[in-house]
N, C-alpha and C positions, 0 to 999 in steps of 0.2 A: 505494500499500499505507500509504503515510504520512496518507491522508486514511481509512482503515478504522483503521484502527490511531486515530489520532486522535477518530473517533465511536465508538467502540468506549467510547474514558477516557472522553469526555461521558458516555456513554448510561449508562455505570456510576456516574457522580459523581451524576447526574440521579438512577438510581435511589436510592443511596442515598440521597440528599438528602430524597427522597419520601418515604422510609420515615422521617426522623425530622419530629418537631414540635417545634413553642416547646415547650421541656419548663420545667416552673411547679416550684421547691422547692414541692413541703406542708409544712406543721408540722403532725405531728399534735401534737391539745392534749390534756391527761389531765385529765381530767376534775376540776376541781376540789372538792376532800374538805372539806366542810364538817361542823365540830364538832356532834357532839352535840349536841342541843338539850332541854333542860330542859320547857320553854313547852310549857303545853298540858295537854291532863285526862288522869287517870291514873283505876285504879279499884283497890281492894282483892281478894279472893275476895268478899271482906261486899257489894260494893256500896256500900260509902263511896267517894263521889268526891273527890277531888283536884286543885285545881287551879294547876298556876304559871305565874304572868304578870307577866315584867318587875321580878322582884325581892320579889312578893307570891304568897301560899300561901297555898289555903281550904281547908277538907275541910269537907262538908256530905253530908247521907243526901239518896239519889236518892228517897223518897217523899214530904217534908215541903220537902225543901231547907234543913233547919233547918243552920245554922252550929254547927260540934260544933268547929272550932279554925280558928286566923290565925297570921298570924305574918310573916315575910321570909328569903329562902332563896339562897347565895350558891354561886356555882359556883367551885369549892376548887381543881378541874383539870378537864380535858374532861369526865373518867367520874365526879369526885364533886362531889355537891351536900350542899352544910350548910344544914338546917332548923335554923331559932330559930324556938318555936309558942308560944302556949298556947292551953290545951285550954279551952275555954268547959264542957265538962260537968262536967271537975273543978277548974278552976278556978287551974291549974298551967302553969308556964311550963316547956318541955324543947328537950334541941335533937337531931335527928336528923340522923344521917348517911346517904344515898346514895349507892350506887355504880350507875352507868346500864350493865346490863350488856345490848348491843346498843341499837337503839336505840326498844323496848320496853319494856323489864323495868329497875325500878329495888330495888331491895336493898336495905331499911333495916334501923339498927340508932337503939333508942332509948339515949337515954342512961344510961338502968337497964338497958339490957342487951336490950331484948326485941327479937323482929326480925321485918318480915311485909315481905312483896313488893307495887306496884306493875307495873300495863300498863297501857301508856298505851291510848286511844280512841280512836279515827275520827272 
């Protein structure tokens, strides 16, 4: 009888051991959130194209590619961009603050209070 009890315990132990495998601890990695970047090409509703690249800013017409304004920009915060630009058309300098609304829209206000929006182009 002892043999049957021992064999039963061994069989039960083997069955439980067979159900278990080498368990590896998996770490779930959270996606890395990158700060939104203003770098790229943006357009206003009139089709004027602005380009932000490595701190420099330009605005050009789409039909003739004429330079309308140029300058530089600084990311003041992850969602605020400050542009210092010179208008080639008016021969004036101005400052523009733009708030990044999502990854595809900039809402901008000039130092004179005019407002406009830019939409990211792909």
